[in-house]
N, C-alpha and C positions, 0 to 999 in steps of 0.2 A: 504493500500500500504506500509506504513512504517513498519507495523508488518510483512508483507510478506518478505520484504527486510531484516529485522532483523533475521527472521527465516533462510533465505538463508545464511546469514553471519554466524550464529551460527552453522549451519550444515557444512559449509565449513571449519570453524575453527576446529570443532571436527574431520572432515574427514582428515584434515592435520595431527593432532596429532595421529589419528589412523594409518595413513599410516606410520608415523615415528616410531610408536610403533612396527610395523611389522619387523623393522630392527633387526639384531642380537644384543643381549644385550651387547656384547663386543664392538660393534660399538657405542652404546649409551653411554657406559662408557668412550669410547675414546673422544666423544664430551664433556662429563662431565669434563674430565680431562683438556681439552682445556679451557672450561669455568672457571674452577678452576684457571688455570694459569692466565687468563685475570683478574679475580676478585681479586686475591691475589697479583700478581706481577705487573700488569699494572694499573688497575683502583684503587685498594686498597679499594674495597667495604666494608664500615663500619669497616675497619681494626682497627682503633683507638678504636672503641666501643668494639670490640671483645677482643682486648688485655687488655683493662682496666677492662672489666668484669671478665676475667679469672684471671688476676693478683690480683684483690681485693677478688675474691672468694677463691683463694689459696695463701694467703700471705706467706706461708712457702716455696713456690716454688721459685727457682732461675729463672733468665730471660730465660736461655736456655730451661728450662722445660716448661715455659709458651709459649715460641715461638713454641716449638714442638707441644703442644696441639692446638695452633692457626692454624698451618699448617694442622694438621690432621682434624681439624674441617672443614676447607674450602674444603678439598678433600672429606670428608664424605657428606657435605652439598650438593654438586653438584651431587654426586653419587646417593643421595636419589632422585633427580629429574629424573635421568635416570631410576631408578627403578619404579618410579611413572608413567612415560610415558609408560614403558614396560607393566605395569599392565593393561593398556587400552585393550590390545588384548591377553595377555598371558592366557593360559588355567587354569582352576581351579585345575587340577591335578598337574601342575607345581608349583603353589603357595602353594598347600597343602603340598608339599615336602619341600618348603623353609620356611614356617611359621608354627612354632610349638606352640600350645596353651596348657598351663598347668592349672590344677585346675578349669576347666570349670564346674565341678560338684557343685562348690560353687554357681554359677549362677543358675543352674538347681534347686537346693534345695530351694533357696529364691523365685524364680518365681513360683515354684510349690506350695509354701506355700502362694502364693497370694501377695507377696511383690515386689514392683518395686526395681530396683537396679540402684544406681548412680555409674557409673564406672568412676572414676577419673584417670587422667594420666597427664604426662608432655610432653613437646616437646623433648623427648628423642629418639635417634635412628630415624628410619624412621617411625614416628607415622602414616603416611598415609597408612601403611600396615594393620592397624587395620580395614580398609574398607573391608577386607576379612573376618573379624570375624563373621558377620551374616551367612556366608556360613557354619560355624561350629556349629551354635546354632539352637535350635528348637524354639527360642523365638524372638519376634520383638526387634530390636535394633535401637535406634535413636541417631544420632550424633548432638549435639547442636552446632550451628555455628552462626557467625555474618556475615550477607550478605555483599558481596563486593560492592564497589561503582560502579564498571563496571558491568552493567547488563549482558553483553556478557560473561565476565569471570565468573560471578556468576553462570550462567546457565551451563557453561562448567564444573566447579568444582562440581556442584551438580550431573551432569551426570556421571562424573568420579567416584565420591565417592559412588554412589548408585548402581554400576554395580553388586555387589555381595549381594544385599539385604539391604544395610544400608539405613535407612530412615532419611532424613535430616529434621531438625526442627530448626527454627530461635530462637535466644536467647530471643526474645520478645514474642514468642508463647509457650515456653516450660512449663511455670508455669501453664497456663490455661489448656494445654493439659494433663499434668500428673495428675492434680487434677480432671479432668473430665473423665479420663479413668481408674478409680480405679478398674473396673471389668476386665481390660485387662492389667495385670502387664507386664512390659517390661524392657529393659536395656537402660539407658540413658548415653551417653558418654560425658564427660566434660573434655576439656583441661583447666586446672585451674592454670597455672603457669605464666600467663602474668600479666602485671601491671594494677591494677584497676584504674578507673577514680576517684573514691572517696576513701578516707582513713578512715578506721574504726580501732580504737585502739585495739578492741577485736580481730581483725584479723591481727595483726602485730606479726610476728614471725621471728626468726633468720634463714636465709637461706644462707648457704655458707659464714658464718662469717659476714653477713650484715643484719641489720634490714630491713624486707621486708613486705610490705602490700600484702594481698591476697584478691581475690574475696570472698565475703561472700555469694553470691548467691547459689553456689553449696551446701554448708552446710545447709543454711536456707531452700532450696527446699527439701533437704533430710529429714530434721526434720519435716517440715509441711506435707510432703507426706508420712511420716512414712516408709521411704525406708531403705533398707540395702545399705551399701557403701563399695565399693572395690577399690583397686588400681591396675592398669594394668602396670606391670613392664616389660619394653622392654629391651631385651638383644640382641645385634648383635652377632650371632654365627660366621658368616663369611660374606664376601661381598655378599649382596643380601639375606642372610638367617637370620631369627630372631626367638627368643623365647619370647612369651608373657605370663606372669604368672599372674594369678588372685590372689591378696593378700587381705585378709579380713581387713577392717577397723572397721566396726561395723555391727551387725545384725539388730539393732533397733535404727535408728538415733534419734528418739524422746526421747530415754532414756539417750542420751549423753548430757553432759554439753556444753554450748555455747562455741564454739572455739575448743572443744576437737577433733572433726572430722577433722577440718582443720589442727590442730597441728599434728595429726597422718599422714595426707596426706603429710605435709611438711617433716616429718621424712622419709617417704618412697621415696619421690621425691629426697631428699638429697642422700639417698643410691643409687638410680638409676643413678644420675648424677656422683657421685664419682666412681661408677663401670666403667664408660666409659666417662670421662670428655669431650672428643672431640665430643661426640654424642649429646650434648644439644644445643639448639638454642641460641648461644651466640650473634647473631647479634641484638637480641631484646634489646631495652633499658630498661631492667628490673628494674633498680634502678634510673630512671630519676627523680623520685619524692622523 
């Protein structure tokens, strides 16, 4: 009985978001603009965190410049939600025109050679648009995620993110999976720019003028699974339109020195952030430790 009720609730919630997604994208952007107004001017959602993060990351900037990036960040942040909701029902043809992928042949060459690919990225631009990437590939693609505490929201996000063929795999299952599927090379997507629970000195690098600890799991998994590693650089071309470029980090992770892969990742992440500072996820308490 409890399971049946939960299924009804899950379907109802998904149905609601699907119905909302059928609205014109201009209307969804209008709702996003209103939410932006409330979050920035009324509630002040994590405003102090955002200002502090940006000011420390760009110490050469004057207050007016920092404030400008903060405002643009909040506007972009809520616009991304509108785009994510629209992607629930929008056609593949529409997204194919709005999302451009470059250098996918890098992925093809490594997978054809029998190597897995660790595709690293940061919370830059609307990273949720990467859920469309499997539609453009001939290979399996897995997104590594941390399950949400809410079972209902977790199921909703899994359903939304898998619409175009993305396979979701929990962070606790990915190691066993990749090591037991050697005969079936695939692409594994990692968001690797959040604050780790444990600090390892070998994985401490300078990011945006601040000493920053990074997850070691992405690199260690790449090395032990003898994978190739790439970075997915996200560029916003215009509102709702993005270019995602595959950039090589290494062809053979096992031949790299410890920390070298992460260091290259940090360099590419830094370039991505500096290209469009307002597009990174500044509400995250990245330097809380």
